[in-house]
N, CA, C and O atoms as CSV, one atom per row, in Angstrom:
chain,resi,resn,atom,element,x,y,z
A,1,UNK,N,N,0.845,-1.187,0.000
A,1,UNK,CA,C,0.000,0.000,0.000
A,1,UNK,C,C,0.883,1.241,0.000
A,1,UNK,O,O,1.776,1.369,0.838
A,2,UNK,N,N,0.643,2.136,-0.917
A,2,UNK,CA,C,1.402,3.378,-0.994
A,2,UNK,C,C,0.571,4.526,-0.439
A,2,UNK,O,O,-0.659,4.521,-0.482
A,3,UNK,N,N,1.286,5.494,0.075
A,3,UNK,CA,C,0.627,6.671,0.629
A,3,UNK,C,C,0.159,7.543,-0.518
A,3,UNK,O,O,0.954,7.884,-1.394
A,4,UNK,N,N,-1.106,7.910,-0.535
A,4,UNK,CA,C,-1.680,8.711,-1.612
A,4,UNK,C,C,-1.600,10.192,-1.236
A,4,UNK,O,O,-2.423,10.692,-0.469
A,5,UNK,N,N,-0.601,10.885,-1.783
A,5,UNK,CA,C,-0.382,12.285,-1.443
A,5,UNK,C,C,-1.489,13.192,-1.966
A,5,UNK,O,O,-1.774,14.231,-1.370
A,6,UNK,N,N,-2.112,12.807,-3.073
A,6,UNK,CA,C,-3.193,13.615,-3.632
A,6,UNK,C,C,-4.397,13.615,-2.684
A,6,UNK,O,O,-4.977,14.666,-2.409
A,7,UNK,N,N,-4.762,12.448,-2.195
A,7,UNK,CA,C,-5.881,12.349,-1.248
A,7,UNK,C,C,-5.519,13.062,0.056
A,7,UNK,O,O,-6.365,13.716,0.665
A,8,UNK,N,N,-4.258,12.934,0.483
A,8,UNK,CA,C,-3.799,13.658,1.673
A,8,UNK,C,C,-3.996,15.159,1.474
A,8,UNK,O,O,-4.458,15.849,2.382
A,9,UNK,N,N,-3.651,15.661,0.300
A,9,UNK,CA,C,-3.815,17.082,0.012
A,9,UNK,C,C,-5.265,17.526,0.050
A,9,UNK,O,O,-5.581,18.598,0.566
A,10,UNK,N,N,-6.158,16.691,-0.505
A,10,UNK,CA,C,-7.583,17.021,-0.436
A,10,UNK,C,C,-8.077,16.995,1.017
A,10,UNK,O,O,-8.895,17.826,1.409
A,11,UNK,N,N,-7.589,16.058,1.798
A,11,UNK,CA,C,-7.969,16.011,3.209
A,11,UNK,C,C,-7.460,17.227,3.970
A,11,UNK,O,O,-8.156,17.763,4.832
A,12,UNK,N,N,-6.239,17.662,3.649
A,12,UNK,CA,C,-5.689,18.881,4.263
A,12,UNK,C,C,-6.544,20.090,3.874
A,12,UNK,O,O,-6.808,20.961,4.703
A,13,UNK,N,N,-6.969,20.137,2.622
A,13,UNK,CA,C,-7.859,21.217,2.189
A,13,UNK,C,C,-9.143,21.215,3.022
A,13,UNK,O,O,-9.610,22.271,3.450
A,14,UNK,N,N,-9.704,20.040,3.248
A,14,UNK,CA,C,-10.901,19.943,4.083
A,14,UNK,C,C,-10.641,20.385,5.512
A,14,UNK,O,O,-11.456,21.095,6.103
A,15,UNK,N,N,-9.500,19.967,6.077
A,15,UNK,CA,C,-9.145,20.394,7.431
A,15,UNK,C,C,-8.967,21.899,7.512
A,15,UNK,O,O,-9.352,22.517,8.505
A,16,UNK,N,N,-8.384,22.498,6.470
A,16,UNK,CA,C,-8.211,23.957,6.433
A,16,UNK,C,C,-9.562,24.661,6.345
A,16,UNK,O,O,-9.754,25.715,6.951
A,17,UNK,N,N,-10.495,24.085,5.596
A,17,UNK,CA,C,-11.838,24.673,5.514
A,17,UNK,C,C,-12.535,24.649,6.881
A,17,UNK,O,O,-13.228,25.598,7.248
A,18,UNK,N,N,-12.346,23.558,7.626
A,18,UNK,CA,C,-12.946,23.479,8.961
A,18,UNK,C,C,-12.340,24.526,9.891
A,18,UNK,O,O,-13.059,25.152,10.670
A,19,UNK,N,N,-11.028,24.721,9.814
A,19,UNK,CA,C,-10.386,25.741,10.641
A,19,UNK,C,C,-10.829,27.138,10.223
A,19,UNK,O,O,-11.003,28.016,11.067
A,20,UNK,N,N,-11.009,27.341,8.925
A,20,UNK,CA,C,-11.494,28.626,8.425
A,20,UNK,C,C,-12.886,28.931,8.986
A,20,UNK,O,O,-13.187,30.071,9.339
A,21,UNK,N,N,-13.717,27.912,9.062
A,21,UNK,CA,C,-15.045,28.084,9.656
A,21,UNK,C,C,-14.930,28.485,11.120
A,21,UNK,O,O,-15.685,29.335,11.592
A,22,UNK,N,N,-13.983,27.874,11.849
A,22,UNK,CA,C,-13.785,28.226,13.255
A,22,UNK,C,C,-13.333,29.675,13.390
A,22,UNK,O,O,-13.810,30.393,14.270
A,23,UNK,N,N,-12.415,30.114,12.523
A,23,UNK,CA,C,-11.958,31.502,12.579
A,23,UNK,C,C,-13.096,32.458,12.236
A,23,UNK,O,O,-13.195,33.538,12.819
A,24,UNK,N,N,-13.950,32.073,11.301
A,24,UNK,CA,C,-15.089,32.913,10.949
A,24,UNK,C,C,-16.041,33.049,12.143
A,24,UNK,O,O,-16.561,34.134,12.404
A,25,UNK,N,N,-16.263,31.962,12.855
A,25,UNK,CA,C,-17.123,32.018,14.035
A,25,UNK,C,C,-16.501,32.884,15.119
A,25,UNK,O,O,-17.218,33.590,15.829
A,26,UNK,N,N,-15.166,32.843,15.260
A,26,UNK,CA,C,-14.494,33.686,16.250
A,26,UNK,C,C,-14.629,35.162,15.887
A,26,UNK,O,O,-14.695,36.015,16.772
A,27,UNK,N,N,-14.671,35.469,14.589
A,27,UNK,CA,C,-14.805,36.847,14.129
A,27,UNK,C,C,-16.117,37.442,14.601
A,27,UNK,O,O,-16.182,38.629,14.920
A,28,UNK,N,N,-17.160,36.631,14.648
A,28,UNK,CA,C,-18.473,37.107,15.063
A,28,UNK,C,C,-18.645,37.101,16.585
A,28,UNK,O,O,-19.650,37.597,17.095
A,29,UNK,N,N,-17.685,36.552,17.303
A,29,UNK,CA,C,-17.761,36.490,18.756
A,29,UNK,C,C,-17.425,37.862,19.352
A,29,UNK,O,O,-16.520,38.540,18.866
A,30,UNK,N,N,-18.152,38.275,20.406
A,30,UNK,CA,C,-17.865,39.583,21.000
A,30,UNK,C,C,-16.509,39.633,21.719
A,30,UNK,O,O,-15.925,40.708,21.857
A,31,UNK,N,N,-16.017,38.504,22.166
A,31,UNK,CA,C,-14.717,38.469,22.842
A,31,UNK,C,C,-13.813,37.451,22.156
A,31,UNK,O,O,-14.241,36.343,21.832
A,32,UNK,N,N,-12.582,37.833,21.942
A,32,UNK,CA,C,-11.603,36.940,21.331
A,32,UNK,C,C,-10.936,36.106,22.425
A,32,UNK,O,O,-10.666,36.622,23.510
A,33,UNK,N,N,-10.666,34.828,22.157
A,33,UNK,CA,C,-9.968,34.021,23.146
A,33,UNK,C,C,-8.556,34.562,23.377
A,33,UNK,O,O,-7.921,35.044,22.439
A,34,UNK,N,N,-8.064,34.489,24.601
A,34,UNK,CA,C,-6.747,35.068,24.904
A,34,UNK,C,C,-5.587,34.327,24.233
A,34,UNK,O,O,-4.503,34.892,24.090
A,35,UNK,N,N,-5.794,33.098,23.826
A,35,UNK,CA,C,-4.714,32.298,23.247
A,35,UNK,C,C,-4.571,32.469,21.744
A,35,UNK,O,O,-3.707,31.832,21.142
A,36,UNK,N,N,-5.382,33.300,21.124
A,36,UNK,CA,C,-5.435,33.400,19.671
A,36,UNK,C,C,-4.089,33.727,19.030
A,36,UNK,O,O,-3.815,33.268,17.922
A,37,UNK,N,N,-3.259,34.497,19.689
A,37,UNK,CA,C,-1.962,34.862,19.121
A,37,UNK,C,C,-0.812,33.992,19.588
A,37,UNK,O,O,0.339,34.266,19.246
A,38,UNK,N,N,-1.089,32.955,20.356
A,38,UNK,CA,C,0.001,32.154,20.908
A,38,UNK,C,C,0.526,31.133,19.908
A,38,UNK,O,O,-0.215,30.655,19.049
A,39,UNK,N,N,1.783,30.811,20.025
A,39,UNK,CA,C,2.414,29.814,19.162
A,39,UNK,C,C,1.770,28.443,19.366
A,39,UNK,O,O,1.591,27.683,18.415
A,40,UNK,N,N,1.430,28.143,20.602
A,40,UNK,CA,C,0.801,26.858,20.919
A,40,UNK,C,C,-0.505,26.681,20.130
A,40,UNK,O,O,-0.785,25.593,19.626
A,41,UNK,N,N,-1.283,27.730,20.028
A,41,UNK,CA,C,-2.548,27.672,19.294
A,41,UNK,C,C,-2.309,27.410,17.812
A,41,UNK,O,O,-2.996,26.585,17.209
A,42,UNK,N,N,-1.340,28.104,17.220
A,42,UNK,CA,C,-1.109,27.958,15.786
A,42,UNK,C,C,-0.490,26.611,15.444
A,42,UNK,O,O,-0.766,26.061,14.378
A,43,UNK,N,N,0.338,26.072,16.325
A,43,UNK,CA,C,0.865,24.713,16.116
A,43,UNK,C,C,-0.291,23.718,16.166
A,43,UNK,O,O,-0.361,22.803,15.346
A,44,UNK,N,N,-1.186,23.893,17.115
A,44,UNK,CA,C,-2.358,23.024,17.222
A,44,UNK,C,C,-3.241,23.138,15.978
A,44,UNK,O,O,-3.779,22.136,15.507
A,45,UNK,N,N,-3.391,24.338,15.451
A,45,UNK,CA,C,-4.190,24.549,14.241
A,45,UNK,C,C,-3.595,23.797,13.060
A,45,UNK,O,O,-4.321,23.148,12.307
A,46,UNK,N,N,-2.295,23.879,12.894
A,46,UNK,CA,C,-1.629,23.158,11.800
A,46,UNK,C,C,-1.783,21.652,11.986
A,46,UNK,O,O,-2.016,20.928,11.018
A,47,UNK,N,N,-1.656,21.178,13.218
A,47,UNK,CA,C,-1.819,19.741,13.482
A,47,UNK,C,C,-3.241,19.267,13.184
A,47,UNK,O,O,-3.430,18.155,12.692
A,48,UNK,N,N,-4.232,20.092,13.474
A,48,UNK,CA,C,-5.620,19.726,13.180
A,48,UNK,C,C,-5.850,19.628,11.673
A,48,UNK,O,O,-6.542,18.724,11.206
A,49,UNK,N,N,-5.274,20.556,10.918
A,49,UNK,CA,C,-5.405,20.524,9.464
A,49,UNK,C,C,-4.729,19.270,8.908
A,49,UNK,O,O,-5.283,18.591,8.044
A,50,UNK,N,N,-3.533,18.969,9.408
A,50,UNK,CA,C,-2.819,17.776,8.963
A,50,UNK,C,C,-3.548,16.493,9.366
A,50,UNK,O,O,-3.485,15.489,8.657
A,51,UNK,N,N,-4.236,16.533,10.502
A,51,UNK,CA,C,-5.013,15.361,10.928
A,51,UNK,C,C,-6.112,15.054,9.927
A,51,UNK,O,O,-6.409,13.887,9.671
A,52,UNK,N,N,-6.716,16.079,9.362
A,52,UNK,CA,C,-7.730,15.870,8.331
A,52,UNK,C,C,-7.152,15.169,7.120
A,52,UNK,O,O,-7.775,14.258,6.575
A,53,UNK,N,N,-5.967,15.582,6.691
A,53,UNK,CA,C,-5.319,14.949,5.554
A,53,UNK,C,C,-4.892,13.527,5.846
A,53,UNK,O,O,-5.055,12.634,5.014
A,54,UNK,N,N,-4.348,13.321,7.024
A,54,UNK,CA,C,-3.892,11.983,7.395
A,54,UNK,C,C,-5.053,11.008,7.493
A,54,UNK,O,O,-4.951,9.869,7.037
A,55,UNK,N,N,-6.145,11.444,8.080
A,55,UNK,CA,C,-7.308,10.567,8.207
A,55,UNK,C,C,-7.867,10.196,6.839
A,55,UNK,O,O,-8.273,9.052,6.634
A,56,UNK,N,N,-7.898,11.129,5.907
A,56,UNK,CA,C,-8.386,10.838,4.559
A,56,UNK,C,C,-7.454,9.858,3.853
A,56,UNK,O,O,-7.918,8.942,3.174
A,57,UNK,N,N,-6.151,10.041,4.008
A,57,UNK,CA,C,-5.189,9.158,3.344
A,57,UNK,C,C,-5.205,7.756,3.949
A,57,UNK,O,O,-5.088,6.767,3.225
A,58,UNK,N,N,-5.349,7.668,5.255
A,58,UNK,CA,C,-5.355,6.366,5.925
A,58,UNK,C,C,-6.595,5.561,5.545
A,58,UNK,O,O,-6.534,4.336,5.441
A,59,UNK,N,N,-7.712,6.240,5.339
A,59,UNK,CA,C,-8.934,5.534,4.968
A,59,UNK,C,C,-8.919,5.090,3.513
A,59,UNK,O,O,-9.817,4.377,3.064
A,60,UNK,N,N,-7.890,5.517,2.775
A,60,UNK,CA,C,-7.666,5.050,1.408
A,60,UNK,C,C,-8.877,5.289,0.507
A,60,UNK,O,O,-9.281,4.409,-0.253
A,61,UNK,N,N,-9.446,6.481,0.602
A,61,UNK,CA,C,-10.573,6.827,-0.261
A,61,UNK,C,C,-10.056,7.160,-1.654
A,61,UNK,O,O,-8.880,7.482,-1.819
A,62,UNK,N,N,-10.913,7.087,-2.644
A,62,UNK,CA,C,-10.502,7.384,-4.011
A,62,UNK,C,C,-11.134,8.665,-4.541
A,62,UNK,O,O,-10.659,9.221,-5.531
A,63,UNK,N,N,-12.172,9.130,-3.912
A,63,UNK,CA,C,-12.879,10.328,-4.373
A,63,UNK,C,C,-12.312,11.581,-3.694
A,63,UNK,O,O,-12.230,11.626,-2.467
A,64,UNK,N,N,-11.922,12.594,-4.471
A,64,UNK,CA,C,-11.449,13.845,-3.868
A,64,UNK,C,C,-12.506,14.512,-2.982
A,64,UNK,O,O,-12.182,15.071,-1.935
A,65,UNK,N,N,-13.757,14.450,-3.404
A,65,UNK,CA,C,-14.824,15.058,-2.608
A,65,UNK,C,C,-14.970,14.363,-1.254
A,65,UNK,O,O,-15.177,15.024,-0.236
A,66,UNK,N,N,-14.865,13.056,-1.240
A,66,UNK,CA,C,-14.939,12.316,0.021
A,66,UNK,C,C,-13.737,12.630,0.900
A,66,UNK,O,O,-13.868,12.722,2.120
A,67,UNK,N,N,-12.563,12.795,0.290
A,67,UNK,CA,C,-11.369,13.147,1.067
A,67,UNK,C,C,-11.527,14.522,1.710
A,67,UNK,O,O,-11.135,14.717,2.861
A,68,UNK,N,N,-12.101,15.481,0.972
A,68,UNK,CA,C,-12.356,16.810,1.551
A,68,UNK,C,C,-13.350,16.701,2.696
A,68,UNK,O,O,-13.176,17.345,3.731
A,69,UNK,N,N,-14.390,15.895,2.522
A,69,UNK,CA,C,-15.400,15.696,3.564
A,69,UNK,C,C,-14.768,15.098,4.823
A,69,UNK,O,O,-15.060,15.539,5.934
A,70,UNK,N,N,-13.911,14.105,4.652
A,70,UNK,CA,C,-13.233,13.495,5.798
A,70,UNK,C,C,-12.310,14.515,6.457
A,70,UNK,O,O,-12.230,14.583,7.684
A,71,UNK,N,N,-11.613,15.308,5.642
A,71,UNK,CA,C,-10.735,16.340,6.183
A,71,UNK,C,C,-11.483,17.384,6.988
A,71,UNK,O,O,-10.990,17.854,8.013
A,72,UNK,N,N,-12.669,17.749,6.531
A,72,UNK,CA,C,-13.503,18.695,7.288
A,72,UNK,C,C,-13.969,18.061,8.594
A,72,UNK,O,O,-13.996,18.718,9.635
A,73,UNK,N,N,-14.329,16.802,8.537
A,73,UNK,CA,C,-14.901,16.122,9.701
A,73,UNK,C,C,-13.908,15.954,10.840
A,73,UNK,O,O,-14.294,16.067,12.003
A,74,UNK,N,N,-12.655,15.692,10.545
A,74,UNK,CA,C,-11.672,15.389,11.592
A,74,UNK,C,C,-11.571,16.508,12.639
A,74,UNK,O,O,-11.756,16.226,13.823
A,75,UNK,N,N,-11.286,17.764,12.259
A,75,UNK,CA,C,-11.207,18.808,13.287
A,75,UNK,C,C,-12.545,19.068,13.981
A,75,UNK,O,O,-12.576,19.370,15.174
A,76,UNK,N,N,-13.651,18.951,13.239
A,76,UNK,CA,C,-14.956,19.208,13.855
A,76,UNK,C,C,-15.325,18.134,14.869
A,76,UNK,O,O,-15.927,18.438,15.898
A,77,UNK,N,N,-14.971,16.879,14.591
A,77,UNK,CA,C,-15.229,15.796,15.548
A,77,UNK,C,C,-14.383,15.997,16.802
A,77,UNK,O,O,-14.880,15.841,17.917
A,78,UNK,N,N,-13.110,16.341,16.627
A,78,UNK,CA,C,-12.246,16.583,17.786
A,78,UNK,C,C,-12.747,17.769,18.601
A,78,UNK,O,O,-12.695,17.743,19.831
A,79,UNK,N,N,-13.232,18.813,17.923
A,79,UNK,CA,C,-13.782,19.974,18.632
A,79,UNK,C,C,-15.025,19.581,19.433
A,79,UNK,O,O,-15.185,20.004,20.578
A,80,UNK,N,N,-15.899,18.778,18.835
A,80,UNK,CA,C,-17.113,18.348,19.534
A,80,UNK,C,C,-16.769,17.484,20.742
A,80,UNK,O,O,-17.397,17.616,21.793
A,81,UNK,N,N,-15.787,16.609,20.610
A,81,UNK,CA,C,-15.372,15.777,21.741
A,81,UNK,C,C,-14.775,16.631,22.853
A,81,UNK,O,O,-15.021,16.373,24.031
A,82,UNK,N,N,-14.000,17.640,22.491
A,82,UNK,CA,C,-13.394,18.503,23.504
A,82,UNK,C,C,-14.438,19.384,24.175
A,82,UNK,O,O,-14.283,19.744,25.341
A,83,UNK,N,N,-15.499,19.736,23.457
A,83,UNK,CA,C,-16.524,20.633,24.010
A,83,UNK,C,C,-17.318,19.992,25.135
A,83,UNK,O,O,-17.859,20.703,25.982
A,84,UNK,N,N,-17.402,18.669,25.167
A,84,UNK,CA,C,-18.164,18.020,26.234
A,84,UNK,C,C,-17.336,17.850,27.504
A,84,UNK,O,O,-17.866,17.436,28.535
A,85,UNK,N,N,-16.058,18.160,27.440
A,85,UNK,CA,C,-15.212,18.111,28.634
A,85,UNK,C,C,-15.552,19.298,29.519
A,85,UNK,O,O,-15.595,20.430,29.037
A,86,UNK,N,N,-15.796,19.064,30.816
A,86,UNK,CA,C,-16.170,20.181,31.700
A,86,UNK,C,C,-15.060,21.232,31.785
A,86,UNK,O,O,-13.871,20.916,31.738
A,87,UNK,N,N,-15.482,22.476,31.909
A,87,UNK,CA,C,-14.526,23.578,32.055
A,87,UNK,C,C,-14.032,23.583,33.493
A,87,UNK,O,O,-14.817,23.584,34.441
A,88,UNK,N,N,-12.710,23.587,33.631
A,88,UNK,CA,C,-12.096,23.664,34.949
A,88,UNK,C,C,-11.302,24.956,35.032
A,88,UNK,O,O,-10.704,25.380,34.043
A,89,UNK,N,N,-11.289,25.578,36.185
A,89,UNK,CA,C,-10.486,26.802,36.296
A,89,UNK,C,C,-9.007,26.472,36.129
A,89,UNK,O,O,-8.520,25.471,36.654
A,90,UNK,N,N,-8.298,27.328,35.391
A,90,UNK,CA,C,-6.866,27.118,35.179
A,90,UNK,C,C,-6.129,27.368,36.491
A,90,UNK,O,O,-6.463,28.284,37.242
A,91,UNK,N,N,-5.142,26.554,36.746
A,91,UNK,CA,C,-4.365,26.688,37.966
A,91,UNK,C,C,-2.996,27.249,37.622
A,91,UNK,O,O,-2.287,26.719,36.766
A,92,UNK,N,N,-2.640,28.319,38.298
A,92,UNK,CA,C,-1.353,28.960,38.038
A,92,UNK,C,C,-0.276,28.323,38.902
A,92,UNK,O,O,-0.520,27.946,40.048
A,93,UNK,N,N,0.912,28.210,38.337
A,93,UNK,CA,C,2.039,27.740,39.127
A,93,UNK,C,C,2.616,28.929,39.883
A,93,UNK,O,O,2.142,30.054,39.726
A,94,UNK,N,N,3.609,28.692,40.682
A,94,UNK,CA,C,4.157,29.712,41.573
A,94,UNK,C,C,4.568,30.973,40.820
A,94,UNK,O,O,5.550,30.967,40.078
A,95,UNK,N,N,3.823,32.040,41.013
A,95,UNK,CA,C,4.164,33.333,40.466
A,95,UNK,C,C,3.851,33.524,38.988
A,95,UNK,O,O,4.145,34.589,38.444
A,96,UNK,N,N,3.269,32.540,38.319
A,96,UNK,CA,C,2.969,32.681,36.902
A,96,UNK,C,C,1.466,32.612,36.680
A,96,UNK,O,O,0.746,31.894,37.373
A,97,UNK,N,N,1.018,33.372,35.703
A,97,UNK,CA,C,-0.399,33.324,35.343
A,97,UNK,C,C,-0.682,32.018,34.610
A,97,UNK,O,O,0.167,31.491,33.891
A,98,UNK,N,N,-1.875,31.520,34.806
A,98,UNK,CA,C,-2.251,30.261,34.152
A,98,UNK,C,C,-2.472,30.503,32.668
A,98,UNK,O,O,-3.112,31.481,32.280
A,99,UNK,N,N,-1.944,29.618,31.846
A,99,UNK,CA,C,-2.144,29.701,30.401
A,99,UNK,C,C,-3.367,28.893,30.007
A,99,UNK,O,O,-3.918,28.160,30.828
A,100,UNK,N,N,-3.792,29.016,28.775
A,100,UNK,CA,C,-4.963,28.260,28.328
A,100,UNK,C,C,-4.658,26.763,28.250
A,100,UNK,O,O,-3.546,26.357,27.912
A,101,UNK,N,N,-5.654,25.967,28.564
A,101,UNK,CA,C,-5.490,24.516,28.458
A,101,UNK,C,C,-5.661,24.095,27.014
A,101,UNK,O,O,-6.409,24.720,26.263
A,102,UNK,N,N,-4.978,23.050,26.629
A,102,UNK,CA,C,-5.043,22.536,25.265
A,102,UNK,C,C,-6.471,22.132,24.906
A,102,UNK,O,O,-6.924,22.397,23.792
A,103,UNK,N,N,-7.180,21.502,25.825
A,103,UNK,CA,C,-8.545,21.045,25.568
A,103,UNK,C,C,-9.470,22.245,25.304
A,103,UNK,O,O,-10.407,22.139,24.514
A,104,UNK,N,N,-9.210,23.375,25.958
A,104,UNK,CA,C,-10.025,24.572,25.720
A,104,UNK,C,C,-9.741,25.173,24.347
A,104,UNK,O,O,-10.644,25.707,23.704
A,105,UNK,N,N,-8.491,25.088,23.897
A,105,UNK,CA,C,-8.164,25.569,22.551
A,105,UNK,C,C,-8.859,24.715,21.482
A,105,UNK,O,O,-9.378,25.246,20.500
A,106,UNK,N,N,-8.864,23.414,21.675
A,106,UNK,CA,C,-9.507,22.525,20.709
A,106,UNK,C,C,-11.015,22.764,20.680
A,106,UNK,O,O,-11.634,22.751,19.616
A,107,UNK,N,N,-11.599,22.982,21.864
A,107,UNK,CA,C,-13.043,23.201,21.954
A,107,UNK,C,C,-13.451,24.593,21.492
A,107,UNK,O,O,-14.636,24.850,21.280
A,108,UNK,N,N,-12.487,25.493,21.333
A,108,UNK,CA,C,-12.809,26.853,20.899
A,108,UNK,C,C,-13.346,27.718,22.007
A,108,UNK,O,O,-14.120,28.642,21.757
A,109,UNK,N,N,-12.945,27.432,23.241
A,109,UNK,CA,C,-13.416,28.232,24.382
A,109,UNK,C,C,-12.414,29.299,24.721
A,109,UNK,O,O,-12.630,30.075,25.652
């Protein structure tokens, strides 16, 4: 079995579309999340987009449209799973302010 880079690319396109939808929803939000400019957030965003491509390639689909659909679904499914996790107050370590939790970034909180 060979890795299908074309399907991976379509899946990445789908993952990017899902992230674009999240950014559009943040634009309409009255308050921006504090982590929006952090490196951790942008690394996570790239990983979510790549997860869409990887999932499409691993499922060995042949249709570009299906690969885009799978790519869109991957970040949205992870976001939905993270959203059901209860919100816990961030705990600061000695003398440092608490940073955003990874699960909150995925859930879009």
